[in-house]
Backbone bond lengths (Angstrom), bond angles and torsions (degrees), N, CA, C in turn:
res aa  C-N    CA-C-N  psi(-1)  N-CA   C-N-CA  omega(-1)  CA-C   N-CA-C  phi
1 M - - - 1.464 - - 1.514 112.52 -
2 D 1.334 116.28 -27.90 1.464 120.41 -175.24 1.549 112.04 -69.73
3 W 1.344 116.44 -18.79 1.480 118.87 -179.89 1.518 112.12 -59.62
4 Q 1.327 117.56 -31.97 1.447 120.05 -177.10 1.520 110.45 -71.62
5 V 1.318 118.66 -21.92 1.458 120.42 172.05 1.516 109.15 -60.28
6 Q 1.317 115.08 -43.46 1.486 119.56 -179.54 1.509 110.81 -65.86
7 T 1.319 117.02 -38.98 1.476 119.48 179.82 1.503 111.90 -66.74
8 L 1.349 117.18 -53.50 1.470 119.92 -174.79 1.505 111.20 -71.41
9 C 1.321 118.27 -45.30 1.461 120.79 -179.79 1.535 111.28 -69.34
10 G 1.314 116.46 -35.94 1.453 118.82 177.48 1.505 113.29 -64.11
11 Q 1.309 116.47 -39.62 1.472 119.16 177.19 1.525 110.38 -68.41
12 A 1.325 116.69 -39.13 1.488 118.67 178.46 1.506 110.87 -65.40
13 Y 1.334 117.04 -37.74 1.472 120.27 179.23 1.532 110.26 -68.38
14 G 1.313 116.76 -39.95 1.457 119.15 178.11 1.534 112.32 -65.74
15 A 1.332 116.37 -30.07 1.461 119.92 176.03 1.533 112.81 -86.02
16 Q 1.319 117.26 6.23 1.460 125.75 177.76 1.559 110.87 64.44
17 Q 1.299 115.77 29.90 1.474 120.44 172.58 1.530 107.99 -95.31
18 Y 1.320 114.82 73.18 1.455 120.77 -169.46 1.516 113.97 -68.66
19 Q 1.326 117.29 -35.97 1.440 118.26 178.26 1.507 113.61 -66.35
20 K 1.333 114.93 -30.90 1.453 120.85 179.38 1.518 110.41 -67.69
21 V 1.333 117.86 -30.41 1.449 121.74 178.30 1.525 110.71 -60.54
22 G 1.334 114.57 -46.73 1.472 117.93 179.18 1.518 112.90 -65.80
23 R 1.344 117.84 -40.79 1.452 120.28 178.82 1.512 112.23 -63.47
24 Q 1.309 116.31 -44.12 1.443 119.93 179.48 1.529 112.80 -64.28
25 T 1.323 114.98 -34.36 1.489 118.11 177.27 1.508 112.19 -65.84
26 Y 1.351 117.07 -42.08 1.446 120.89 175.64 1.530 109.87 -62.48
27 G 1.336 117.48 -45.73 1.447 119.47 179.06 1.534 113.04 -59.61
28 A 1.314 115.48 -38.06 1.457 119.54 179.44 1.540 110.58 -66.27
29 M 1.336 114.95 -42.09 1.494 118.45 176.49 1.515 111.09 -57.34
30 F 1.317 115.66 -47.84 1.450 119.91 -178.08 1.520 110.05 -61.79
31 S 1.313 116.91 -42.55 1.449 121.81 -176.62 1.549 110.24 -67.06
32 L 1.321 116.76 -41.19 1.467 119.52 -177.02 1.545 110.88 -73.83
33 V 1.327 116.48 -29.94 1.478 118.45 176.58 1.538 109.05 -67.30
34 L 1.340 116.80 -37.40 1.487 120.03 176.05 1.530 109.67 -62.03
35 V 1.306 117.27 -45.78 1.451 121.66 179.69 1.541 110.54 -63.56
36 A 1.356 116.41 -43.13 1.441 120.26 178.14 1.504 112.23 -60.11
37 S 1.339 116.54 -34.00 1.469 119.32 179.31 1.513 110.81 -64.95
38 L 1.333 116.34 -37.41 1.462 119.68 -179.86 1.529 109.71 -72.30
39 V 1.322 117.35 -42.71 1.467 121.08 -179.72 1.514 110.72 -64.04
40 S 1.337 116.38 -35.51 1.455 120.54 -178.23 1.545 111.83 -60.86
41 L 1.318 116.77 -30.53 1.475 119.60 178.25 1.519 109.92 -63.49
42 V 1.327 117.18 -37.63 1.459 120.30 177.12 1.505 110.90 -71.13
43 W 1.329 117.22 -40.63 1.476 120.29 -179.46 1.540 111.48 -64.48
44 I 1.308 117.36 -38.86 1.454 122.03 -178.84 1.538 109.16 -61.83
45 N 1.327 117.10 -34.99 1.464 121.88 -178.99 1.505 112.73 -103.77
46 M 1.327 117.12 27.15 1.444 120.19 -172.56 1.514 112.48 -64.43
47 E 1.345 118.71 -36.61 1.444 120.27 -179.80 1.509 110.48 -59.84
48 N 1.327 116.96 -45.63 1.445 119.59 -179.74 1.542 112.40 -66.33
49 V 1.342 113.86 -37.15 1.493 118.35 178.67 1.532 110.05 -63.15
50 L 1.331 117.42 -43.80 1.464 121.05 -177.15 1.543 110.54 -67.16
51 I 1.319 117.29 -39.11 1.432 120.47 177.47 1.512 110.16 -66.62
52 L 1.334 117.32 -37.07 1.464 121.42 -179.42 1.533 111.28 -62.45
53 I 1.357 117.62 -34.44 1.469 119.78 -177.42 1.534 109.90 -92.43
54 G 1.329 117.79 8.56 1.443 119.31 171.18 1.503 115.59 97.37
55 Q 1.295 119.35 15.99 1.443 120.98 179.70 1.518 112.05 -72.18
56 D 1.293 118.30 156.58 1.482 122.46 175.62 1.517 108.73 -61.59
57 P 1.348 117.69 131.06 1.475 121.44 -176.27 1.527 114.03 -55.95
58 I 1.316 117.29 -37.98 1.465 120.55 179.61 1.515 110.18 -66.23
59 I 1.312 116.48 -46.70 1.470 120.81 177.82 1.498 110.99 -61.71
60 A 1.363 116.18 -43.40 1.462 120.76 -178.08 1.555 110.73 -63.56
61 H 1.325 115.16 -37.51 1.496 117.92 -179.47 1.513 110.72 -65.70
62 E 1.319 116.80 -48.49 1.479 120.84 -177.76 1.530 110.44 -66.89
63 A 1.328 116.93 -40.09 1.460 120.70 177.86 1.517 111.29 -65.14
64 G 1.331 115.82 -39.01 1.477 121.07 176.71 1.509 112.79 -61.69
65 R 1.345 114.80 -43.14 1.485 118.37 -179.52 1.547 109.65 -65.28
66 F 1.344 114.49 -44.91 1.484 118.37 -179.39 1.505 110.11 -60.91
67 T 1.344 117.94 -47.66 1.448 122.30 -177.89 1.545 111.91 -62.24
68 L 1.316 116.11 -40.37 1.455 119.26 179.47 1.513 112.65 -59.43
69 W 1.313 117.60 -38.49 1.460 121.42 -179.45 1.535 113.68 -81.10
70 T 1.315 115.52 -9.31 1.472 118.28 175.23 1.520 112.70 -99.08
71 V 1.324 116.94 4.05 1.489 119.29 176.79 1.549 112.65 -56.23
72 P 1.342 117.22 -42.56 1.490 116.09 176.42 1.526 113.41 -57.36
73 T 1.325 116.67 -28.61 1.461 120.57 -179.61 1.538 109.88 -63.69
74 L 1.318 118.19 -33.74 1.460 121.17 179.39 1.524 110.21 -55.96
75 F 1.333 116.70 -49.06 1.447 120.69 -175.32 1.532 111.21 -71.71
76 A 1.361 115.85 -34.77 1.467 119.18 174.43 1.512 109.95 -63.78
77 Y 1.297 116.86 -41.51 1.460 121.30 179.16 1.514 111.84 -65.23
78 A 1.329 116.64 -36.66 1.458 121.14 179.89 1.537 111.94 -63.08
79 I 1.347 116.15 -29.66 1.434 120.12 177.02 1.522 112.88 -90.84
80 F 1.333 115.53 -37.22 1.457 119.99 -176.52 1.521 112.08 -66.73
81 Q 1.309 118.73 -42.89 1.467 119.96 -176.45 1.511 113.12 -62.79
82 P 1.309 121.25 -49.51 1.488 118.65 174.66 1.529 113.05 -59.95
83 L 1.317 116.82 -36.27 1.469 119.64 177.40 1.540 111.32 -62.74
84 S 1.329 115.03 -44.99 1.463 117.93 179.71 1.518 113.29 -64.87
85 R 1.338 116.08 -38.50 1.453 120.41 176.30 1.542 110.90 -66.75
86 Y 1.319 115.54 -38.01 1.470 121.15 177.68 1.536 110.28 -58.65
87 L 1.304 116.30 -41.15 1.450 119.11 -179.43 1.544 111.36 -77.85
88 Q 1.309 116.42 -36.00 1.489 120.41 179.95 1.509 112.26 -61.41
89 I 1.344 117.11 -43.52 1.455 118.64 -176.68 1.547 111.31 -67.97
90 Q 1.317 116.60 -15.20 1.471 120.25 175.72 1.525 111.12 -98.94
91 S 1.339 117.08 6.28 1.470 123.77 -177.80 1.514 112.74 61.95
92 L 1.335 116.67 31.08 1.453 122.12 176.41 1.511 109.21 -96.78
93 T 1.335 114.82 68.64 1.472 120.63 -174.05 1.522 112.63 -90.51
94 I 1.310 117.36 -28.52 1.476 119.88 -179.61 1.524 112.17 -59.69
95 P 1.337 119.60 -45.99 1.461 118.87 177.07 1.543 113.06 -58.59
96 M 1.325 116.41 -36.85 1.432 118.46 178.59 1.519 111.84 -69.09
97 L 1.317 115.98 -37.98 1.450 120.43 176.82 1.537 111.44 -61.82
98 L 1.343 115.77 -47.55 1.456 118.87 177.96 1.514 111.96 -62.81
99 N 1.316 116.02 -38.52 1.457 121.89 177.55 1.520 110.72 -59.62
100 S 1.327 116.78 -45.47 1.449 122.07 178.95 1.532 112.28 -63.81
101 V 1.333 113.87 -42.55 1.494 117.52 -179.01 1.520 110.68 -64.39
102 V 1.327 116.41 -46.15 1.481 120.01 -178.56 1.542 109.42 -63.56
103 T 1.306 116.57 -44.37 1.488 119.73 179.82 1.514 110.83 -63.23
104 L 1.336 116.85 -39.86 1.474 119.62 179.39 1.515 110.44 -64.14
105 L 1.346 116.97 -42.16 1.466 119.27 -179.43 1.530 110.64 -65.47
106 L 1.306 117.51 -31.22 1.462 119.74 174.73 1.528 113.38 -78.84
107 H 1.327 115.01 -31.70 1.453 120.08 -176.68 1.517 111.86 -68.01
108 I 1.313 116.98 -42.32 1.494 118.76 -175.10 1.498 113.13 -60.29
109 P 1.342 121.93 -50.93 1.467 118.94 177.07 1.534 112.91 -68.34
110 L 1.333 116.22 -33.20 1.444 118.54 178.53 1.500 111.57 -64.84
111 C 1.312 116.76 -43.92 1.467 120.90 178.99 1.538 109.92 -64.03
112 W 1.328 116.04 -43.68 1.461 119.91 -179.98 1.530 111.30 -59.21
113 F 1.322 114.58 -42.64 1.476 118.98 -178.01 1.560 110.51 -67.62
114 L 1.330 115.93 -47.13 1.468 119.51 -175.42 1.510 112.32 -69.30
115 V 1.329 116.75 -31.61 1.467 119.13 -177.76 1.517 112.84 -83.33
116 F 1.351 116.16 -45.88 1.459 119.66 -170.87 1.510 113.81 -101.35
117 K 1.326 120.40 -27.49 1.444 122.03 -174.28 1.504 113.69 -103.71
118 S 1.288 118.17 -28.75 1.465 119.51 -177.13 1.531 112.98 -87.75
119 G 1.339 116.12 -12.57 1.449 118.81 -179.34 1.511 113.88 84.33
120 L 1.345 118.14 2.47 1.450 120.53 -178.57 1.541 112.94 -79.04
121 E 1.335 117.11 -19.97 1.447 123.81 179.12 1.542 109.85 55.23
122 N 1.377 116.85 -125.50 1.462 118.09 -174.07 1.518 113.31 -64.77
123 V 1.343 116.91 -28.67 1.455 119.67 174.54 1.502 111.18 -63.98
124 G 1.323 115.10 -36.13 1.478 120.29 175.89 1.528 112.41 -60.95
125 G 1.340 114.65 -39.64 1.468 118.52 175.64 1.503 112.93 -62.72
126 A 1.343 116.60 -41.12 1.452 120.24 178.29 1.511 111.09 -65.70
127 L 1.320 116.42 -40.35 1.488 121.19 179.82 1.512 109.22 -65.89
128 A 1.354 117.81 -40.33 1.464 120.81 179.16 1.550 110.67 -63.43
129 I 1.318 116.48 -40.86 1.473 119.63 177.05 1.521 111.27 -60.40
130 S 1.317 116.74 -44.40 1.465 121.85 -178.62 1.550 110.40 -62.65
131 I 1.335 115.95 -46.42 1.452 119.15 -179.93 1.497 112.37 -64.30
132 S 1.342 118.04 -41.58 1.447 122.00 -179.24 1.543 111.12 -65.22
133 K 1.318 114.63 -41.98 1.482 117.28 179.21 1.512 112.75 -64.35
134 W 1.314 117.33 -38.08 1.459 120.78 177.57 1.514 110.10 -70.29
135 L 1.317 118.53 -31.59 1.489 119.69 174.48 1.538 109.43 -65.20
136 N 1.315 115.59 -39.54 1.482 119.85 174.41 1.525 110.64 -54.35
137 V 1.330 114.74 -48.36 1.473 119.64 -176.34 1.536 109.75 -65.29
138 I 1.293 117.56 -46.44 1.470 121.06 -178.45 1.533 111.08 -59.23
139 F 1.315 117.28 -45.87 1.457 120.48 -178.78 1.534 110.79 -62.10
140 L 1.337 116.95 -44.90 1.469 120.57 -178.23 1.550 108.97 -67.86
141 L 1.294 119.34 -39.20 1.449 120.46 179.20 1.545 110.95 -62.62
142 L 1.299 115.78 -41.00 1.464 119.39 177.70 1.515 111.61 -62.95
143 Y 1.335 114.91 -40.80 1.464 119.39 -178.84 1.556 109.32 -66.03
144 V 1.325 116.29 -46.74 1.456 119.90 -178.00 1.543 110.80 -61.94
145 K 1.306 115.67 -38.74 1.477 120.40 -176.27 1.532 112.76 -70.72
146 Y 1.341 115.10 -38.16 1.488 117.46 -172.03 1.530 115.24 -108.99
147 S 1.313 118.96 -9.59 1.456 121.12 -176.49 1.544 109.93 -81.85
148 S 1.330 114.27 136.03 1.465 119.04 177.71 1.541 110.48 -71.88
149 A 1.312 117.36 -19.31 1.474 120.54 179.46 1.501 112.52 -64.94
150 C 1.348 117.71 -22.51 1.458 122.23 -179.84 1.525 112.17 -100.46
151 A 1.322 118.10 11.44 1.450 119.89 -172.05 1.553 111.41 -65.30
152 K 1.311 117.82 -34.74 1.458 120.16 -176.76 1.529 111.42 -69.64
153 T 1.277 117.56 -34.43 1.460 120.94 -173.95 1.533 113.89 -103.68
154 R 1.314 115.73 -5.21 1.463 120.18 -178.18 1.550 109.69 -79.72
155 V 1.290 117.49 121.68 1.479 123.24 -178.34 1.510 109.57 -129.69
156 P 1.316 118.82 151.30 1.438 120.70 174.38 1.526 113.95 -68.28
157 V 1.298 116.48 152.53 1.459 120.37 178.58 1.526 107.88 -68.60
158 S 1.314 116.48 129.10 1.472 121.77 -179.01 1.542 109.40 -149.88
159 M 1.298 114.12 175.10 1.467 119.93 179.73 1.533 112.54 -69.05
160 E 1.339 116.22 -13.54 1.453 119.07 -179.93 1.530 113.13 -66.23
161 M 1.326 115.62 -20.05 1.442 119.17 -179.86 1.527 113.80 -65.30
162 F 1.354 114.85 -18.52 1.475 119.78 -179.84 1.496 111.92 -83.12
163 H 1.372 118.53 -12.37 1.438 120.31 -176.36 1.516 113.41 -64.97
164 G 1.315 116.15 -33.38 1.469 118.90 -176.00 1.501 115.46 -98.36
165 I 1.354 118.62 7.67 1.460 120.23 -177.49 1.492 112.49 -67.14
166 G 1.336 116.60 -38.46 1.480 119.42 176.86 1.502 112.24 -60.28
167 E 1.330 116.49 -45.31 1.462 120.47 177.81 1.508 110.45 -64.41
168 F 1.313 117.28 -37.94 1.479 120.77 -179.47 1.497 110.69 -60.74
169 F 1.347 117.82 -47.71 1.463 121.43 -178.86 1.540 111.19 -68.92
170 R 1.334 115.69 -31.07 1.473 118.34 178.68 1.515 112.16 -63.60
171 F 1.327 115.27 -36.16 1.479 119.87 176.00 1.509 113.02 -83.52
172 V 1.323 117.23 -32.87 1.458 120.48 -167.48 1.525 112.19 -80.74
173 I 1.325 118.12 -29.11 1.483 119.46 -175.53 1.538 111.04 -63.41
174 P 1.323 119.25 -51.32 1.475 117.69 177.27 1.517 113.13 -59.20
175 S 1.345 116.89 -38.84 1.451 120.97 179.58 1.519 110.78 -65.53
176 A 1.341 116.92 -43.49 1.442 119.70 -179.30 1.548 111.74 -65.46
177 V 1.325 116.31 -37.96 1.480 118.99 177.11 1.501 110.45 -64.15
178 M 1.317 117.63 -41.24 1.469 121.83 -179.08 1.557 109.95 -63.42
179 I 1.318 117.53 -46.80 1.458 120.47 -179.75 1.502 111.86 -65.47
180 C 1.325 116.20 -42.86 1.470 120.23 179.69 1.523 112.38 -61.38
181 L 1.338 116.71 -45.04 1.465 119.44 177.92 1.516 111.57 -63.00
182 Q 1.327 115.04 -36.89 1.461 118.94 179.50 1.505 112.34 -63.65
183 R 1.322 115.41 -47.68 1.477 120.91 -176.76 1.566 111.72 -76.89
184 W 1.303 116.05 -36.70 1.440 118.16 179.02 1.521 111.11 -64.70
185 A 1.298 117.57 -31.94 1.470 120.65 178.03 1.525 110.41 -55.46
186 Y 1.336 118.71 -35.54 1.439 120.98 177.10 1.540 112.11 -83.90
187 E 1.327 114.81 -45.29 1.476 118.05 -171.41 1.509 113.31 -72.90
188 I 1.332 116.81 -23.35 1.474 119.74 177.69 1.535 111.08 -65.61
189 V 1.301 116.03 -22.29 1.467 120.80 177.17 1.547 108.72 -64.40
190 A 1.336 116.74 -41.60 1.467 118.02 176.95 1.499 112.85 -65.35
191 L 1.321 117.70 -35.85 1.464 120.21 177.63 1.532 111.72 -68.02
192 L 1.335 116.80 -33.90 1.448 120.10 179.63 1.517 112.69 -76.32
193 S 1.330 116.44 -9.49 1.477 119.49 179.95 1.526 112.67 -64.85
194 V 1.348 115.43 -14.54 1.461 118.16 177.44 1.513 111.53 -64.27
195 L 1.316 117.65 -21.48 1.447 121.32 -177.81 1.525 112.26 -82.09
196 L 1.333 117.03 -7.51 1.459 120.75 -179.62 1.555 109.93 -81.58
197 S 1.307 115.15 172.12 1.463 120.74 -172.99 1.545 111.95 -68.41
198 N 1.330 116.26 -37.70 1.456 118.89 -178.62 1.556 107.35 -123.48
199 P 1.291 119.55 82.00 1.478 120.88 -171.04 1.520 114.95 -61.72
200 Q 1.334 116.58 -34.78 1.487 118.57 179.75 1.524 111.52 -64.79
201 L 1.343 116.14 -44.30 1.453 118.92 178.66 1.520 111.77 -68.26
202 E 1.313 116.60 -44.11 1.466 120.38 -177.41 1.530 111.27 -65.55
203 T 1.300 116.50 -36.33 1.469 119.70 178.09 1.506 110.56 -65.12
204 S 1.331 117.00 -40.37 1.447 121.28 179.77 1.508 110.47 -64.95
205 V 1.348 116.68 -44.35 1.474 120.53 178.25 1.497 112.16 -60.29
206 L 1.318 116.87 -47.84 1.463 121.36 -178.78 1.537 110.06 -64.80
207 S 1.311 117.41 -36.66 1.444 121.32 178.58 1.546 110.93 -61.18
208 V 1.327 115.76 -42.39 1.460 120.54 178.67 1.542 109.50 -64.86
209 C 1.325 116.21 -43.73 1.478 120.22 -179.35 1.517 111.64 -62.10
210 L 1.355 115.88 -46.93 1.454 118.80 -178.38 1.519 111.46 -69.06
211 T 1.326 117.42 -34.01 1.478 119.11 176.69 1.544 109.90 -65.22
212 T 1.317 116.47 -38.79 1.459 120.61 -179.68 1.541 110.28 -64.54
213 T 1.313 116.91 -45.93 1.478 119.29 179.28 1.537 110.97 -66.97
214 S 1.342 116.47 -34.02 1.470 118.96 177.90 1.529 109.87 -64.38
215 T 1.333 115.84 -37.29 1.495 118.97 177.71 1.508 111.68 -61.19
216 F 1.330 116.28 -42.16 1.474 119.02 177.65 1.534 110.15 -70.62
217 Y 1.309 115.87 -33.65 1.461 119.58 -179.09 1.523 112.65 -65.07
218 S 1.321 117.16 -24.93 1.470 119.33 179.44 1.502 114.10 -63.70
219 I 1.334 117.00 -23.19 1.462 120.74 178.70 1.535 112.35 -70.19
220 P 1.379 117.62 -55.02 1.475 116.11 175.36 1.533 112.07 -67.09
221 Y 1.325 117.54 -24.63 1.458 119.23 176.95 1.518 110.71 -63.56
222 G 1.341 116.67 -43.16 1.439 120.54 177.49 1.542 112.69 -65.57
223 I 1.323 114.87 -39.53 1.459 119.93 178.79 1.537 109.57 -64.74
224 G 1.353 114.65 -40.75 1.459 119.31 179.74 1.507 111.55 -64.85
225 A 1.355 117.38 -39.70 1.447 120.80 178.19 1.535 110.55 -60.60
226 A 1.344 116.16 -41.89 1.448 119.92 -179.21 1.499 112.28 -64.45
227 V 1.336 116.24 -46.72 1.477 118.31 -177.97 1.546 110.30 -71.10
228 S 1.327 118.06 -30.68 1.462 120.11 177.30 1.543 110.17 -60.98
229 T 1.335 115.49 -41.98 1.468 119.79 176.91 1.493 111.02 -60.40
230 R 1.340 116.25 -48.27 1.468 120.90 -177.62 1.526 111.72 -62.92
231 V 1.320 116.38 -44.50 1.462 120.40 -177.91 1.536 111.04 -65.13
232 S 1.351 115.87 -47.12 1.463 118.04 -179.95 1.546 111.69 -61.54
233 N 1.332 115.57 -39.48 1.461 117.94 178.91 1.540 112.21 -64.63
234 E 1.348 114.18 -41.48 1.478 117.52 -179.07 1.512 111.97 -69.40
235 L 1.345 116.52 -38.49 1.487 118.79 178.39 1.512 110.23 -66.34
236 G 1.360 116.36 -40.81 1.468 117.98 178.23 1.527 112.21 -64.05
237 A 1.312 116.87 -30.47 1.455 120.62 178.06 1.509 113.91 -84.24
238 G 1.345 115.50 -1.94 1.485 118.74 178.07 1.525 113.04 79.03
239 R 1.339 117.49 31.06 1.474 120.40 -178.53 1.540 108.18 -120.08
240 P 1.322 118.68 77.47 1.468 120.49 -177.02 1.535 114.10 -66.14
241 Q 1.342 117.92 -30.07 1.439 120.60 -178.68 1.545 109.87 -65.83
242 A 1.352 117.25 -41.28 1.437 121.26 178.87 1.519 109.51 -64.33
243 A 1.329 117.15 -38.09 1.466 120.29 -179.81 1.514 110.10 -66.01
244 R 1.323 117.38 -39.69 1.450 121.64 178.89 1.532 111.16 -63.52
245 I 1.312 118.04 -44.18 1.472 121.75 178.42 1.517 109.97 -61.52
246 A 1.344 117.53 -41.83 1.453 120.26 -179.20 1.554 110.28 -62.42
247 V 1.291 117.08 -41.15 1.471 121.34 179.02 1.502 111.44 -65.17
248 Y 1.318 118.38 -45.54 1.458 121.16 -179.99 1.532 110.42 -63.92
249 T 1.317 116.84 -37.29 1.453 120.26 -179.57 1.543 110.81 -64.74
250 V 1.322 115.96 -45.37 1.449 119.64 -179.10 1.542 110.95 -69.59
251 M 1.295 117.52 -28.82 1.458 119.04 175.03 1.497 112.31 -63.14
252 I 1.323 116.03 -39.05 1.491 119.32 177.34 1.530 109.66 -65.85
253 L 1.351 116.97 -42.71 1.466 119.91 176.62 1.516 111.46 -62.69
254 A 1.307 117.39 -39.03 1.456 119.99 179.67 1.514 112.44 -65.07
255 I 1.335 116.16 -39.41 1.461 119.70 179.81 1.529 110.30 -64.79
256 I 1.333 115.02 -42.73 1.481 119.90 178.47 1.561 110.04 -62.65
257 E 1.318 116.13 -41.47 1.494 119.21 -179.89 1.512 109.79 -67.77
258 V 1.323 119.35 -39.16 1.432 122.06 -179.48 1.548 109.97 -62.78
259 L 1.326 115.77 -43.35 1.464 118.36 -179.63 1.543 111.05 -64.15
260 I 1.319 116.91 -42.80 1.477 120.05 -179.77 1.512 109.91 -66.30
261 A 1.348 117.90 -48.06 1.461 121.46 -176.02 1.516 109.14 -66.20
262 S 1.311 117.89 -44.23 1.455 121.87 -179.53 1.544 110.95 -60.73
263 G 1.325 114.42 -45.33 1.476 118.07 177.80 1.510 112.92 -59.98
264 T 1.328 115.89 -40.01 1.462 120.07 178.23 1.523 112.33 -65.71
265 L 1.344 114.39 -44.37 1.467 117.45 -178.90 1.544 111.77 -71.02
266 F 1.312 115.71 -37.63 1.483 117.87 176.98 1.511 111.62 -62.27
267 G 1.334 116.96 -33.52 1.417 120.85 -179.58 1.512 116.21 -78.02
268 T 1.347 115.94 -10.30 1.471 119.59 -177.37 1.495 114.61 -118.10
269 R 1.336 117.49 -39.60 1.453 120.38 -177.39 1.507 110.67 -142.19
270 D 1.318 115.54 153.10 1.452 121.11 -178.23 1.515 110.00 -92.74
271 I 1.352 116.46 85.62 1.474 120.24 177.02 1.545 107.78 -127.74
272 F 1.307 112.74 52.62 1.476 121.10 -174.32 1.520 111.11 -59.63
273 G 1.297 118.93 -40.12 1.458 121.50 -174.48 1.496 111.88 -62.19
274 I 1.307 118.36 -42.90 1.473 122.48 -178.89 1.527 109.97 -64.32
275 Q 1.334 116.37 -40.58 1.459 120.30 -178.54 1.533 111.11 -68.60
276 V 1.336 117.23 -37.79 1.447 119.76 177.11 1.527 110.77 -61.72
277 G 1.348 114.94 -40.76 1.471 118.77 177.72 1.519 112.51 -62.52
278 A 1.364 116.17 -41.46 1.452 119.77 179.61 1.534 111.31 -66.24
279 I 1.333 115.54 -42.10 1.484 119.24 -179.84 1.558 109.78 -65.24
280 L 1.328 115.94 -41.62 1.453 119.25 179.34 1.514 112.49 -62.40
281 Q 1.337 115.31 -40.48 1.467 120.53 177.39 1.530 110.83 -62.33
282 T 1.363 116.17 -40.04 1.459 120.77 -179.32 1.526 109.43 -63.95
283 V 1.315 117.73 -41.87 1.462 122.38 -179.11 1.522 110.64 -64.80
284 L 1.347 116.81 -45.13 1.468 120.40 179.01 1.547 112.22 -61.72
285 L 1.321 114.50 -45.96 1.479 118.17 178.93 1.521 111.73 -63.94
286 S 1.317 117.60 -34.04 1.449 122.51 175.69 1.546 111.31 -61.30
287 L 1.329 115.13 -44.46 1.461 120.92 -179.84 1.543 109.37 -64.13
288 I 1.344 116.54 -43.33 1.451 119.58 178.96 1.531 112.01 -62.09
289 T 1.346 114.51 -42.33 1.469 119.44 179.15 1.520 112.68 -61.00
290 S 1.316 114.44 -43.41 1.507 118.82 -177.52 1.519 111.80 -67.36
291 C 1.330 117.32 -22.52 1.483 120.79 179.69 1.533 112.87 -95.65
292 T 1.316 118.24 -1.37 1.460 121.14 -176.96 1.536 110.94 -73.02
293 N 1.311 116.01 137.00 1.448 123.03 174.72 1.529 108.57 -87.86
294 W 1.320 116.83 93.05 1.467 120.84 -172.28 1.544 111.23 -69.03
295 E 1.317 117.80 -32.29 1.468 118.97 176.97 1.503 111.23 -61.18
296 K 1.344 115.93 -42.87 1.460 120.56 179.57 1.532 110.88 -66.22
297 Q 1.349 116.39 -39.22 1.452 118.62 178.96 1.504 112.41 -63.91
298 A 1.322 116.40 -39.91 1.478 120.22 177.74 1.513 110.41 -65.72
299 S 1.351 116.79 -42.20 1.465 119.63 179.69 1.526 112.05 -64.17
300 D 1.326 114.98 -42.11 1.492 119.45 179.27 1.523 110.64 -64.81
301 A 1.339 116.95 -40.05 1.457 119.92 -178.40 1.540 111.62 -63.39
302 R 1.301 115.62 -46.62 1.464 119.20 -179.18 1.529 110.99 -68.38
303 E 1.315 116.23 -37.76 1.472 118.42 179.35 1.524 110.87 -64.48
304 R 1.323 116.58 -40.19 1.479 119.76 179.68 1.501 111.17 -67.56
305 I 1.354 116.49 -41.58 1.483 119.31 -178.00 1.508 111.95 -63.42
306 F 1.357 116.39 -49.23 1.471 120.32 -174.87 1.512 111.32 -76.56
307 E 1.321 118.21 -28.57 1.465 120.83 177.11 1.532 108.92 -65.55
308 E 1.310 117.07 -42.87 1.477 119.54 178.76 1.518 111.46 -67.11
309 R 1.347 116.49 -36.07 1.462 118.91 178.59 1.518 111.13 -62.46
310 Y 1.336 115.37 -46.06 1.454 118.02 179.82 1.500 113.66 -64.44
311 S 1.346 117.75 -36.56 1.455 121.07 177.76 1.519 111.50 -64.55
312 V 1.343 116.17 -40.71 1.474 119.71 178.25 1.509 110.99 -65.56
313 E 1.364 116.13 -41.95 1.460 119.37 -179.98 1.555 109.87 -62.12
314 N 1.342 116.14 -40.49 1.443 118.15 179.80 1.527 112.65 -63.98
315 V 1.321 115.82 -38.96 1.459 121.46 179.25 1.545 108.87 -63.11
316 L 1.329 115.73 -44.08 1.462 119.96 -178.61 1.532 111.55 -65.43
317 E 1.342 116.62 -35.39 1.463 120.73 178.77 1.507 111.51 -63.75
318 Y 1.334 115.05 -41.64 1.450 118.99 -179.69 1.531 112.54 -76.08
């Protein structure tokens, strides 16, 4: 859901509607906290949910304990993601990099202590994740509040942040469904492992495989975040040709990365099916991109941005 923050705020930033960037970021935080509250109800009862769908009771119990202690991470994530998109669309990536490095350096000893020395084991890992994610949030909030680089887009919290929530959900629901279906296609395999002869072993093996592919996935994810920022800024500024060039450039980088990552994975583990799915998705998205009318996208983006600005100004006048 946080990707739409980058789309909407990036277009507003490209159109030099700096105050709108701050308001939309606040609105996204509020919206994601609401969604996190609903998801947390499922996470709190995860053990019962897993048993209900036929999972091994031992696995369900441990997964339920782990999920329960990661509930605070949901709310941290709901704040962190809009903040990170807010900084990305302004090309303020160095502070985020330093934030991640510092948090990682703190997370490693913290996780080691909570898992191995405190006796909490997997619960300690969940607690370490929650603490580290909240440290990420605190560091970014301090930077946004006190850094002069955010002066143009920094706005006080007000009721205006609720004006764009409807538009946010209108864009975010299709995006969220797409991402969920994509990830669930992989993760449902782990849930179905309960049907195998040795569910504890098979679940562990699948977990390692999915974690490995997720590690490789972070590379195109980062590239995609960068180009999303560039494209949204260019569309907001009314420069569709520059947006098109940025997309074609990142497609070339993505193809190179897919070839390298696939070759590495093929040479180490037999997970051919997952790679075929990733390659097929890349091909389909490439076809969609090549057929996109970028002039129309730029026109629609600027029309939406300035139409909302005029409506807000009219409301304030009355």
